[in-house]
C-alpha positions as CSV (number, residue, x, y, z in Angstrom):
1,M,106.2,158.4,15.2
2,K,107.4,161.0,12.8
3,S,104.9,159.8,10.1
4,S,101.9,160.1,12.4
5,K,102.7,163.7,13.1
6,N,103.1,164.5,9.4
7,S,99.8,162.7,8.5
8,G,98.0,164.6,11.3
9,F,99.4,167.9,10.0
10,M,98.4,166.9,6.5
11,V,94.8,166.4,7.7
12,V,94.7,169.9,9.2
13,E,96.1,171.3,5.9
14,I,93.4,169.5,3.9
15,L,90.7,170.8,6.3
16,I,91.9,174.4,5.9
17,A,92.1,174.1,2.1
18,V,88.6,172.6,1.9
19,S,87.3,175.3,4.2
20,I,88.9,178.1,2.1
21,I,87.5,176.5,-1.1
22,T,84.0,176.1,0.4
23,V,83.9,179.7,1.6
24,S,85.1,180.9,-1.8
25,V,82.4,178.9,-3.6
26,L,79.6,180.1,-1.3
27,A,80.7,183.7,-1.6
28,T,80.7,183.4,-5.4
29,M,77.2,181.9,-5.3
30,F,76.0,184.7,-3.1
31,V,77.4,187.4,-5.4
32,A,75.9,185.6,-8.5
33,Q,72.5,185.4,-6.8
34,K,72.6,189.0,-5.7
35,S,73.6,190.2,-9.3
36,I,70.7,188.2,-10.8
37,H,68.3,189.9,-8.3
38,V,69.7,193.3,-9.1
39,S,69.6,192.8,-12.8
40,R,66.0,191.6,-12.6
41,Q,65.1,194.7,-10.6
42,A,66.8,196.9,-13.2
43,F,64.9,195.1,-16.0
44,H,61.6,195.6,-14.3
45,S,62.3,199.3,-13.6
46,A,63.1,199.8,-17.3
47,Q,59.9,198.1,-18.3
48,A,58.0,200.2,-15.8
49,A,59.5,203.4,-17.3
50,F,58.2,202.4,-20.8
51,L,54.8,201.6,-19.4
52,L,54.7,205.0,-17.6
53,E,55.6,206.8,-20.8
54,E,52.9,204.8,-22.7
55,G,50.4,205.7,-20.0
56,A,51.2,209.4,-20.5
57,E,50.8,209.0,-24.2
58,A,47.5,207.3,-23.7
59,V,46.2,210.2,-21.6
60,R,47.4,212.7,-24.4
61,I,45.5,210.6,-27.0
62,V,42.4,210.7,-24.8
63,R,42.8,214.5,-24.6
64,D,43.3,214.8,-28.3
65,N,40.1,212.9,-29.0
66,A,38.1,215.4,-26.9
67,W,39.0,217.6,-24.0
68,S,35.7,216.6,-22.3
69,N,37.2,213.1,-22.0
70,V,39.7,214.6,-19.6
71,S,37.7,217.5,-18.0
72,G,34.9,215.1,-17.2
73,L,37.2,212.8,-15.1
74,V,36.6,212.9,-11.3
75,N,39.5,214.3,-9.2
76,G,41.3,211.6,-7.2
77,T,39.5,208.7,-8.9
78,T,41.7,205.8,-10.2
79,Y,41.3,205.2,-13.9
80,Y,42.9,202.5,-16.1
81,P,44.1,203.1,-19.7
82,T,42.4,200.7,-22.0
83,F,43.2,200.2,-25.7
84,S,40.1,199.3,-27.7
85,A,38.6,200.0,-31.1
86,G,41.9,201.5,-32.2
87,T,42.2,204.2,-29.6
88,W,42.9,204.7,-25.9
89,T,40.2,205.3,-23.3
90,L,40.2,205.6,-19.5
91,S,38.0,203.2,-17.5
92,T,37.3,202.8,-13.8
93,T,36.3,199.2,-14.1
94,T,38.9,197.4,-16.3
95,S,42.3,197.3,-14.6
96,N,45.3,197.6,-16.8
97,I,47.6,194.7,-16.1
98,V,50.5,194.2,-18.5
99,G,52.5,191.1,-17.4
100,I,53.4,191.6,-13.8
101,F,52.7,195.3,-13.9
102,N,49.5,197.2,-12.9
103,R,49.1,200.6,-14.4
104,S,46.7,203.3,-13.3
105,V,45.9,207.0,-13.9
106,T,44.6,209.7,-11.5
107,V,43.8,213.3,-12.3
108,D,43.5,216.3,-10.1
109,G,42.4,219.9,-10.6
110,V,44.8,222.8,-11.0
111,N,44.6,226.2,-9.4
112,R,46.4,229.3,-10.7
113,D,47.4,232.5,-9.0
114,N,45.1,235.4,-10.0
115,T,48.0,237.8,-10.7
116,T,50.9,235.7,-12.1
117,K,48.8,232.9,-13.5
118,D,51.3,230.5,-12.1
119,I,50.1,227.1,-10.9
120,V,49.8,227.1,-7.1
121,S,49.3,224.3,-4.6
122,S,46.7,226.1,-2.5
123,G,44.5,229.1,-3.0
124,G,44.2,230.8,-6.4
125,V,41.4,230.1,-9.0
126,S,40.5,226.8,-10.5
127,D,41.9,226.4,-14.1
128,T,39.4,224.2,-16.0
129,G,41.7,224.0,-19.0
130,T,44.5,222.2,-17.1
131,R,44.7,219.0,-15.1
132,L,47.5,217.3,-13.1
133,V,47.8,213.7,-14.3
134,T,49.6,211.0,-12.3
135,V,50.4,207.7,-14.1
136,T,51.5,204.9,-11.7
137,V,52.9,201.5,-12.4
138,S,53.3,199.0,-9.6
139,W,54.5,195.4,-9.4
140,Q,55.6,192.7,-7.0
141,E,59.3,192.3,-6.5
142,G,59.6,189.3,-4.2
143,S,57.5,190.1,-1.2
144,T,57.7,193.9,-1.8
145,T,55.4,196.0,-4.0
146,V,57.4,198.4,-6.1
147,S,55.7,201.5,-7.5
148,K,56.9,204.2,-9.9
149,S,54.9,207.3,-10.8
150,L,55.0,210.0,-13.5
151,Q,53.3,213.4,-12.9
152,F,52.6,215.9,-15.6
153,Y,50.2,218.7,-16.5
154,I,47.8,218.3,-19.5
155,M,46.1,221.3,-21.1
156,D,43.2,221.9,-23.4
157,I,45.2,222.9,-26.4
158,F,42.4,222.8,-28.9
159,S,40.1,225.6,-27.4
């Protein structure tokens, strides 16, 4: 009788030990999976930052080739940086896909205050020698579309 009580208690101890080990292994697997997901997101964000910077440089090169390349762009239209014939151009037809990333550029006009010559969001006078450029990089991260943008002003520095 004594041995059946001990063996019953031993089964309970084994069940508890197996449960603890199972929960520990599952928790470790969950943490590992989450850390892989987070490091993949960080890697993609770093790549996107480089693509944003390259997009900004592409727009500067387009400007350096001729200000009319920038001043002739239509406000709010989506353009795609394209590298061909040894230089960068902006195209409305050829999307710029680099791996999983889609990169685009939009430009907008800039207004300045008549008195201070500061850039203003409304009112003022149109400044034909300055444009607001937005470079955007987007990609799929699982079922979510992630998007990063970089805004900067570009000026006609050669006139």
